[in-house]
DSSP file (Angstrom, degrees, kcal/mol; ACC not computed):
  #  RESIDUE AA STRUCTURE BP1 BP2  ACC     N-H-->O    O-->H-N    N-H-->O    O-->H-N    TCO  KAPPA ALPHA  PHI   PSI    X-CA   Y-CA   Z-CA
    1    1 A X     >        0   0    0      0, 0.0     4,-1.9     0, 0.0     3,-0.3   0.000 360.0 360.0 360.0 -38.5    0.0    0.0    0.0
    2    2 A X  H  >  +     0   0    0      1,-0.2     4,-2.5     2,-0.2     5,-0.2   0.824 360.0  60.2 -65.5 -28.4    2.8    2.4    0.7
    3    3 A X  H  > S+     0   0    0      2,-0.2     4,-2.1     1,-0.2    -1,-0.2   0.898 104.3  49.4 -63.7 -39.6    4.2    1.8   -2.7
    4    4 A X  H  > S+     0   0    0     -3,-0.3     4,-2.5     2,-0.2    -2,-0.2   0.918 111.0  48.9 -65.0 -44.2    0.9    3.1   -4.2
    5    5 A X  H  X S+     0   0    0     -4,-1.9     4,-2.6     1,-0.2    -2,-0.2   0.887 110.1  51.6 -64.4 -38.4    1.0    6.2   -2.0
    6    6 A X  H  X S+     0   0    0     -4,-2.5     4,-2.7     2,-0.2    -1,-0.2   0.909 110.7  48.4 -63.6 -41.0    4.6    6.8   -3.1
    7    7 A X  H  X S+     0   0    0     -4,-2.1     4,-2.8     2,-0.2    -2,-0.2   0.922 111.7  48.9 -65.1 -43.5    3.7    6.5   -6.7
    8    8 A X  H  X S+     0   0    0     -4,-2.5     4,-2.6     2,-0.2    -2,-0.2   0.919 112.3  48.8 -61.8 -43.6    0.7    8.9   -6.3
    9    9 A X  H  X S+     0   0    0     -4,-2.6     4,-2.3     2,-0.2    -2,-0.2   0.928 112.2  48.5 -61.7 -45.3    3.0   11.4   -4.5
   10   10 A X  H  X S+     0   0    0     -4,-2.7     4,-2.1     1,-0.2    -2,-0.2   0.935 112.3  49.1 -59.1 -47.0    5.6   11.1   -7.2
   11   11 A X  H  X S+     0   0    0     -4,-2.8     4,-2.6     1,-0.2     5,-0.2   0.922 111.3  48.1 -60.5 -47.0    2.9   11.6   -9.9
   12   12 A X  H  X S+     0   0    0     -4,-2.6     4,-2.5     1,-0.2     6,-0.3   0.881 110.9  51.3 -64.2 -37.6    1.4   14.6   -8.3
   13   13 A X  H  X>S+     0   0    0     -4,-2.3     6,-1.6    -5,-0.2     4,-1.2   0.881 112.0  47.3 -66.3 -37.4    4.8   16.3   -7.8
   14   14 A X  H  <5S+     0   0    0     -4,-2.1    -2,-0.2    -5,-0.2    -1,-0.2   0.920 115.1  44.8 -68.0 -44.3    5.6   15.7  -11.4
   15   15 A X  H  <5S+     0   0    0     -4,-2.6    -2,-0.2     1,-0.2    -1,-0.2   0.893 115.6  46.4 -68.2 -40.3    2.3   17.1  -12.7
   16   16 A X  H  <5S-     0   0    0     -4,-2.5    -1,-0.2    -5,-0.2    -2,-0.2   0.701 110.2-117.8 -78.6 -19.0    2.3   20.1  -10.3
   17   17 A X  T >X5S+     0   0    0     -4,-1.2     4,-1.1    -5,-0.2     3,-0.5   0.434  78.7 122.8  96.9  -0.6    5.9   21.1  -11.1
   18   18 A X  H 3><S+     0   0    0     -5,-0.8     4,-1.3    -6,-0.3     3,-0.3   0.876  73.7  54.7 -60.8 -37.0    7.2   20.6   -7.5
   19   19 A X  H 3> S+     0   0    0     -6,-1.6     4,-2.4     1,-0.2    -1,-0.2   0.790  97.5  65.3 -68.9 -27.1    9.8   18.2   -8.8
   20   20 A X  H <> S+     0   0    0     -3,-0.5     4,-2.4    -7,-0.4    -1,-0.2   0.914 101.1  48.9 -61.1 -42.9   11.1   20.7  -11.3
   21   21 A X  H  X S+     0   0    0     -4,-1.1     4,-2.4    -3,-0.3    -1,-0.2   0.909 110.2  51.1 -64.6 -41.4   12.3   23.0   -8.5
   22   22 A X  H  X S+     0   0    0     -4,-1.3     4,-2.1     2,-0.2    -1,-0.2   0.916 111.7  47.0 -61.8 -43.3   14.0   20.1   -6.7
   23   23 A X  H  X S+     0   0    0     -4,-2.4     4,-2.5     1,-0.2    -1,-0.2   0.890 110.6  53.3 -64.9 -38.7   15.8   19.1  -10.0
   24   24 A X  H  X S+     0   0    0     -4,-2.4     4,-2.7     1,-0.2    -2,-0.2   0.914 108.4  50.0 -62.1 -42.6   16.8   22.8  -10.5
   25   25 A X  H  X S+     0   0    0     -4,-2.4     4,-2.4     2,-0.2    -2,-0.2   0.916 111.2  48.2 -63.3 -43.8   18.3   23.0   -7.1
   26   26 A X  H  X S+     0   0    0     -4,-2.1     4,-1.8     2,-0.2    -1,-0.2   0.914 113.9  46.3 -63.3 -43.1   20.3   19.8   -7.6
   27   27 A X  H  X S+     0   0    0     -4,-2.5     4,-2.5     2,-0.2     5,-0.3   0.903 111.7  52.0 -66.0 -40.7   21.6   21.0  -11.0
   28   28 A X  H  X S+     0   0    0     -4,-2.7     4,-3.0     1,-0.2    -2,-0.2   0.918 109.4  49.2 -61.9 -44.0   22.4   24.5   -9.5
   29   29 A X  H  < S+     0   0    0     -4,-2.4    -1,-0.2     1,-0.2    -2,-0.2   0.867 113.4  47.3 -63.9 -36.2   24.4   22.9   -6.7
   30   30 A X  H  < S+     0   0    0     -4,-1.8     3,-0.3    -5,-0.2    -2,-0.2   0.883 121.8  34.1 -72.5 -38.6   26.3   20.8   -9.2
   31   31 A X  H  < S+     0   0    0     -4,-2.5    -2,-0.2     1,-0.2    -3,-0.2   0.781 132.8  25.8 -89.3 -28.4   27.1   23.6  -11.6
   32   32 A X    ><  +     0   0    0     -4,-3.0     3,-1.2    -5,-0.3    -1,-0.2  -0.564  65.1 163.0-134.4  68.8   27.5   26.5   -9.2
   33   33 A X  T 3  S+     0   0    0     -3,-0.3    -1,-0.1     1,-0.3     4,-0.1   0.748  75.9  53.5 -65.3 -22.4   28.6   25.1   -5.8
   34   34 A X  T 3  S+     0   0    0      2,-0.1     2,-0.3    -5,-0.0    -1,-0.3   0.620  96.2  78.5 -87.5 -12.4   29.8   28.5   -4.5
   35   35 A X  S <  S-     0   0    0     -3,-1.2    -3,-0.1    -7,-0.2     2,-0.1  -0.702  87.5-107.0 -97.7 147.9   26.5   30.3   -5.2
   36   36 A X        -     0   0    0     -2,-0.3     2,-0.3     1,-0.1    -1,-0.1  -0.388  38.2-104.3 -69.9 150.5   23.4   30.2   -3.0
   37   37 A X        -     0   0    0      1,-0.1    -1,-0.1    -4,-0.1   -12,-0.1  -0.568  41.1-112.2 -73.1 133.1   20.5   28.2   -4.3
   38   38 A X        -     0   0    0     -2,-0.3    -1,-0.1     1,-0.1   -10,-0.0  -0.306  34.0-105.7 -66.5 151.4   17.7   30.5   -5.5
   39   39 A X     >  -     0   0    0      1,-0.1     4,-2.4    -3,-0.0     5,-0.2  -0.205  29.7-106.1 -69.3 166.5   14.5   30.6   -3.6
   40   40 A X  H  > S+     0   0    0      1,-0.2     4,-2.5     2,-0.2     5,-0.2   0.897 122.4  52.2 -60.7 -40.6   11.3   29.0   -4.9
   41   41 A X  H  > S+     0   0    0      2,-0.2     4,-2.2     1,-0.2    -1,-0.2   0.915 109.5  48.3 -63.4 -43.9    9.9   32.4   -5.7
   42   42 A X  H  > S+     0   0    0      1,-0.2     4,-2.4     2,-0.2    -1,-0.2   0.891 111.4  51.3 -63.8 -39.4   13.0   33.4   -7.7
   43   43 A X  H  X S+     0   0    0     -4,-2.4     4,-2.7     2,-0.2    -2,-0.2   0.928 109.4  49.3 -63.3 -44.7   12.9   30.1   -9.6
   44   44 A X  H  X S+     0   0    0     -4,-2.5     4,-2.5     2,-0.2    -2,-0.2   0.882 111.0  50.1 -64.4 -37.8    9.2   30.6  -10.5
   45   45 A X  H  X S+     0   0    0     -4,-2.2     4,-2.5     2,-0.2    -1,-0.2   0.929 112.5  47.2 -63.8 -44.7   10.0   34.2  -11.7
   46   46 A X  H  X S+     0   0    0     -4,-2.4     4,-2.2     1,-0.2    -2,-0.2   0.912 112.9  49.4 -60.9 -43.6   12.8   32.9  -13.8
   47   47 A X  H  X S+     0   0    0     -4,-2.7     4,-2.0     2,-0.2    -2,-0.2   0.904 111.6  47.7 -64.6 -43.0   10.7   30.1  -15.2
   48   48 A X  H  X S+     0   0    0     -4,-2.5     4,-2.2     2,-0.2    -1,-0.2   0.904 111.9  50.3 -66.0 -41.3    7.8   32.4  -16.1
   49   49 A X  H  X S+     0   0    0     -4,-2.5     4,-2.2     1,-0.2    -2,-0.2   0.884 109.5  51.2 -63.2 -38.4   10.2   34.8  -17.8
   50   50 A X  H  X S+     0   0    0     -4,-2.2     4,-1.7     2,-0.2    -1,-0.2   0.886 109.4  50.4 -66.2 -39.2   11.7   32.0  -19.8
   51   51 A X  H  < S+     0   0    0     -4,-2.0    -2,-0.2     1,-0.2    -1,-0.2   0.894 111.8  47.6 -65.5 -39.9    8.2   30.9  -20.9
   52   52 A X  H >< S+     0   0    0     -4,-2.2     3,-0.5     1,-0.2    -2,-0.2   0.876 112.7  48.4 -69.3 -36.4    7.3   34.4  -22.0
   53   53 A X  H 3< S+     0   0    0     -4,-2.2     2,-0.3     1,-0.3    -1,-0.2   0.797 122.4  33.9 -73.6 -28.3   10.6   34.9  -23.9
   54   54 A X  T 3< S-     0   0    0     -4,-1.7    -1,-0.3    -5,-0.2    -2,-0.1  -0.622  80.1-173.0-127.3  72.0   10.3   31.5  -25.7
   55   55 A X    <   -     0   0    0     -3,-0.5     2,-0.4    -2,-0.3    -3,-0.1  -0.385   9.7-151.1 -68.4 144.7    6.6   30.8  -26.3
   56   56 A X        -     0   0    0     -5,-0.1     2,-0.3    -2,-0.1    -1,-0.0  -0.943   9.0-131.4-117.1 137.1    5.8   27.4  -27.7
   57   57 A X        -     0   0    0     -2,-0.4     2,-0.4     2,-0.0     3,-0.0  -0.606  22.6-160.3 -83.6 148.5    2.9   26.6  -29.9
   58   58 A X        -     0   0    0     -2,-0.3     0, 0.0     1,-0.1     0, 0.0  -0.949  22.0-138.5-129.2 149.3    0.7   23.7  -29.0
   59   59 A X              0   0    0     -2,-0.4    -1,-0.1     1,-0.2    -2,-0.0   0.764 360.0 360.0 -77.2 -23.7   -1.7   21.7  -31.1
   60   60 A X              0   0    0     -3,-0.0    -1,-0.2     0, 0.0    -3,-0.0   0.401 360.0 360.0-123.2 360.0   -4.3   21.4  -28.4
């Protein structure tokens, strides 16, 4: 049963974008170990700015 709950938690984190921030933090620490990790708010601002600068068309 706990395996099912872990899978559901993983799925919800992937769909909601929570896992993206965690991956960003890990990559940031690996590439820039001397710099502080940006806050969640700073990451979301960066992500929104990146989306606006590079819009993608979608079929649906």
